[in-house]
C-alpha positions in Angstrom: 42.3 -23.2 52.3 43.9 -22.1 49.0 42.9 -25.4 47.4 39.3 -25.0 48.8 39.1 -21.5 47.3 40.2 -22.7 43.9 37.7 -25.6 44.0 35.0 -23.1 45.1 35.7 -20.8 42.2 35.7 -23.6 39.8 32.4 -24.8 41.1 30.9 -21.3 40.8 32.2 -21.0 37.3 30.7 -24.3 36.3 27.4 -23.3 37.9 27.4 -20.0 36.0 28.0 -21.7 32.7 25.3 -24.2 33.4 22.9 -21.4 34.5 23.6 -19.2 31.5 21.7 -21.3 28.9 18.8 -21.8 31.3 18.6 -18.0 31.8 18.9 -17.4 28.0 15.9 -19.7 27.4 13.7 -17.5 29.6 13.4 -14.8 26.9 11.7 -14.2 23.6 12.8 -11.5 21.1 10.2 -9.7 18.9 11.0 -7.3 16.1 7.9 -5.2 15.3 6.7 -2.4 13.1 5.6 0.7 15.1 2.0 1.2 16.1 1.0 -1.4 18.6 3.1 0.1 21.3 1.6 3.6 20.9 -0.8 5.1 23.4 -1.1 4.7 27.2 -1.9 2.0 28.0 -0.8 0.3 24.8 -1.6 -3.2 23.6 1.9 -4.6 23.3 3.0 -3.6 26.8 -0.3 -4.9 28.3 0.0 -8.2 26.6 3.8 -8.6 27.1 3.3 -8.0 30.9 0.5 -10.6 31.0 2.6 -13.1 29.0 5.6 -12.8 31.3 3.3 -13.1 34.3 1.8 -16.3 32.9 4.9 -18.0 31.5 7.9 -16.4 33.2 9.3 -15.5 29.8 10.6 -12.0 29.4 9.9 -10.2 26.1 12.7 -8.3 24.4 11.1 -5.8 22.0 12.8 -4.1 19.1 10.8 -1.5 17.0 11.5 -0.2 13.6 9.8 0.6 10.2 8.1 -2.3 8.5 10.7 -2.7 5.8 13.6 -2.3 8.3 12.2 -5.1 10.4 12.7 -7.5 7.5 16.0 -5.9 6.5 17.4 -6.5 10.0 16.3 -10.2 10.0 18.0 -10.5 6.6 21.3 -9.0 7.9 21.3 -11.3 10.9 20.7 -14.5 9.0 24.0 -16.0 10.0 23.4 -15.1 13.6 19.6 -14.9 14.0 18.4 -12.8 17.0 14.7 -12.4 16.5 12.2 -15.1 17.4 9.0 -13.4 16.2 8.3 -10.6 13.8 5.3 -8.3 13.3 5.2 -6.2 10.2 2.9 -5.0 7.4 2.4 -6.1 3.9 4.1 -6.6 1.5 7.1 -7.0 3.8 5.7 -10.1 5.5 5.3 -11.6 2.0 8.8 -10.6 1.2 10.1 -12.4 4.3 8.3 -15.5 3.3 9.5 -15.4 -0.2 13.1 -14.9 1.0 12.9 -17.9 3.3 13.0 -16.0 6.6 9.9 -17.6 8.2 9.1 -20.9 9.7 5.7 -22.5 9.2 3.8 -22.8 12.4 0.1 -23.6 13.3 -0.9 -21.5 16.3 -3.1 -23.2 18.9 -6.2 -21.2 17.8 -5.4 -21.1 14.1 -8.9 -22.2 13.2 -10.3 -18.9 14.6 -8.3 -16.9 12.0 -10.2 -16.8 8.7 -8.4 -18.9 6.1 -8.5 -16.1 3.4 -6.6 -13.7 5.7 -3.6 -16.0 6.5 -0.8 -17.6 4.6 -1.9 -20.9 3.0 1.6 -22.3 4.0 1.1 -21.3 7.6 4.1 -18.9 7.7 2.2 -15.8 8.7 -1.1 -14.8 10.3 -3.0 -11.5 10.8 -2.5 -10.2 14.4 -4.5 -6.9 14.2 -6.6 -5.8 11.2 -5.8 -2.2 10.2 -6.2 0.3 7.4 -4.2 3.1 5.7 -5.3 6.7 6.3 -4.2 10.3 6.3 -4.0 12.6 9.3 -4.4 16.4 9.6 -4.1 19.0 12.3 -7.7 19.8 13.3 -6.6 23.0 15.0 -4.7 24.5 12.0 -7.2 23.4 9.4 -11.0 23.8 9.7 -11.4 20.8 7.4 -9.1 18.2 5.7 -8.3 18.3 2.0 -11.3 16.9 0.2 -9.6 15.3 -2.7 -6.2 13.9 -3.6 -5.6 16.8 -5.9 -6.3 19.2 -3.0 -3.0 18.0 -1.5 -1.2 19.7 -4.4 -2.5 23.2 -3.3 0.5 25.5 -2.8 -0.8 26.4 0.7 0.5 23.0 1.8 4.1 23.7 0.7 6.4 22.4 3.4 3.4 21.2 5.4 3.0 17.7 4.0 5.1 14.6 4.7 4.6 10.9 4.1 6.8 7.9 5.0 9.2 6.4 2.5 7.9 3.7 0.2 10.0 0.6 0.4 11.1 1.4 4.0 7.8 2.0 5.8 4.7 -0.1 5.4 2.4 2.9 5.5 4.6 4.7 2.9 4.5 1.7 0.6 0.7 1.6 1.1 0.4 5.3 0.2 2.2 4.7 -3.0 0.0 1.7 -3.9 -3.1 3.6 -2.9 -2.1 6.5 -5.1 -1.8 4.1 -8.1 -5.4 2.9 -7.3 -6.8 6.4 -6.7 -5.3 7.8 -9.9 -6.3 4.9 -12.1 -2.8 3.4 -12.8 0.9 3.6 -12.0 1.8 6.2 -14.6 -0.9 8.6 -13.3 0.1 7.7 -9.7 3.7 8.5 -10.2 2.8 11.7 -12.0 0.7 12.7 -8.9 3.5 11.9 -6.5 6.0 13.9 -8.6 3.7 16.9 -8.3 3.1 16.3 -4.6 6.9 16.6 -4.1 6.6 20.4 -4.3 4.7 20.3 -1.0 6.5 17.3 0.6 9.0 18.0 3.4 11.0 14.9 2.5 11.5 11.2 3.3 10.8 9.6 6.6 11.6 6.0 7.5 9.0 5.9 10.2 5.4 6.8 9.9 4.8 6.9 13.6 7.0 9.9 14.1 4.9 12.0 11.8 1.9 12.2 14.2 3.7 14.5 16.7 4.7 16.8 13.9 1.1 17.1 12.7 -0.1 17.6 16.3 2.3 20.5 16.8 1.4 22.1 13.5 4.9 21.6 12.1 3.0 19.6 9.4 -0.6 20.0 8.4 -1.0 16.6 6.7 0.7 13.3 6.8 0.0 9.6 6.0 -0.6 6.9 8.6 -2.8 4.0 9.5 -6.0 3.9 11.5 -4.9 1.8 14.5 -1.7 3.7 15.1 -3.1 7.2 14.6 -6.2 6.4 16.7 -3.9 5.2 19.5 -1.7 8.3 19.1 -4.7 10.7 19.6 -4.4 10.1 23.4 -1.2 12.1 23.5 -1.8 14.2 20.3 -5.2 15.9 20.7 -5.0 17.8 17.4 -4.8 14.7 15.3 -7.7 13.9 12.9 -8.1 11.0 10.5 -9.3 11.4 7.0 -9.3 9.9 3.5 -9.3 12.2 0.4 -11.6 11.4 -2.5 -10.5 10.4 -6.0 -11.8 12.0 -9.2 -15.0 9.9 -9.0 -15.7 11.2 -5.4 -14.8 7.8 -3.9 -12.9 7.7 -0.6 -10.9 4.5 -0.4 -8.7 2.9 2.2 -6.2 0.0 1.8 -6.4 -3.0 4.1 -3.1 -3.1 6.0 -3.0 -5.7 8.7 -0.3 -6.3 11.2 1.0 -9.8 10.5 2.9 -12.0 12.9 5.3 -14.8 12.1 7.9 -17.1 13.6 11.5 -16.5 12.4 13.3 -19.3 10.7 16.2 -20.4 12.9 14.9 -18.5 15.9 17.2 -18.9 18.9 14.1 -19.3 21.2 11.7 -20.9 18.8 9.6 -22.6 21.5 9.1 -19.3 23.3 8.3 -17.6 20.1 5.5 -20.1 19.4 4.2 -19.5 22.9 4.1 -15.7 22.3 2.3 -16.1 19.0 -0.3 -18.4 20.7 -0.7 -15.9 23.5 -1.2 -12.8 21.2 -3.7 -14.7 19.0 -5.6 -16.2 22.0 -9.2 -15.1 22.4 -8.4 -13.4 25.7 -5.7 -11.2 24.1 -7.7 -10.5 20.9 -10.7 -9.4 22.9 -8.7 -6.3 24.0 -7.5 -5.4 20.5 -10.2 -2.7 20.0 -10.4 -1.5 23.5 -6.7 -1.1 24.1 -4.9 -1.2 20.7 -7.8 0.6 18.9 -7.6 -1.9 16.1 -9.8 -4.7 14.7 -9.3 -8.2 16.0 -7.9 -10.9 13.7 -10.2 -13.6 15.1 -13.6 -14.3 13.6 -15.0 -15.3 17.0 -14.3 -12.0 18.7 -17.1 -9.5 18.3 -16.2 -6.2 20.0 -18.8 -3.7 21.2 -16.6 -1.3 23.2 -16.6 2.5 22.5 -13.3 2.4 20.6 -14.7 -0.2 18.2 -17.7 2.1 17.6 -15.4 5.1 17.0 -13.3 3.0 14.5 -16.4 2.3 12.5 -17.4 5.9 12.7 -14.1 7.0 11.2 -14.5 4.7 8.3 -18.2 5.3 7.5 -18.6 5.8 3.8 -15.0 4.7 3.0 -14.4 1.8 0.7 -12.0 -0.9 1.8 -9.7 -2.2 -0.9 -7.3 -5.1 -0.7 -4.6 -5.2 -3.4 -2.9 -8.4 -4.6 0.1 -8.2 -2.3 2.0 -10.8 -4.3 1.8 -8.5 -7.3 2.8 -5.5 -5.2 5.9 -7.4 -3.9 6.8 -8.6 -7.5 7.0 -5.0 -8.7 8.1 -3.4 -5.4 11.8 -2.9 -6.2 11.1 -1.4 -9.6 8.3 0.8 -8.3 10.4 2.1 -5.4 13.3 2.8 -7.8 10.9 4.8 -10.0 9.5 6.6 -7.0 13.0 7.8 -6.1 13.5 8.8 -9.7 10.3 10.9 -10.0 10.5 12.5 -6.6 14.3 13.0 -6.4 14.3 11.6 -2.9 
């Protein structure tokens, strides 16, 4: 009996060891910037549930700021944990430049416009998106009309924007300020003046919406997809764009990009998840559920959320910077931002 028990235990142990790898293969880990999991229902949860139902693969989701997503992958290079990443520019370009991504051609790559994806096939747009500002529509009868209106002393302690270099939206705000002010020197001068009203740094843009909704802040930065989705739970949120000295309201193109991580522990599952999220079926729900713009050229939404998105952006010029140039100067610009703002 004793010998039988020992043999049984050994057999169970061997069975557990054999089963462990099989079980581990039944997952995929995604690191993502905040935004696509906001709102009820939200796009990520809806698609992850559908993906698991179809494939049996469980999705492990880790959320952080756009820059922190890349920093975490960098820290884990010797023990890679993520299979897929979703982040904003210029951080996806940084990940590619630093050798963190693996080239992959999704099943429906032809449906993604060539000028929106990486020529080397290392990253693809997942959801098209744009930078914006938000304000509390209950506390303010109207938003600040111009960038310079943000400097009004009445906003002291009532404005906050996410940190450039850490958050994708914060980096976008800095780049857009350069554009709106006509150059970097003028942009940094503006941000230095804005510091008198700024509450302080924030590594996450998504957390600012609740503060604006409660009236703790009157104005913050954000992006259209995320803030539109957050309106479900934050009824005081309003989206706006201030005008520059010429009276032009401009937004910055800020897509969510998706990529396969180099050395991914579950690379095959990562590829399946990318294929699934870029499939026509998933992309057809981007505007209705995620409140964003589909990345595929063959998806033509007509739902109410899509119409509202276009309503928000009526009269707003869309500008796409050279993200490679932004990335080239990013470390220097972020260092200067810290210097002029004292943050």
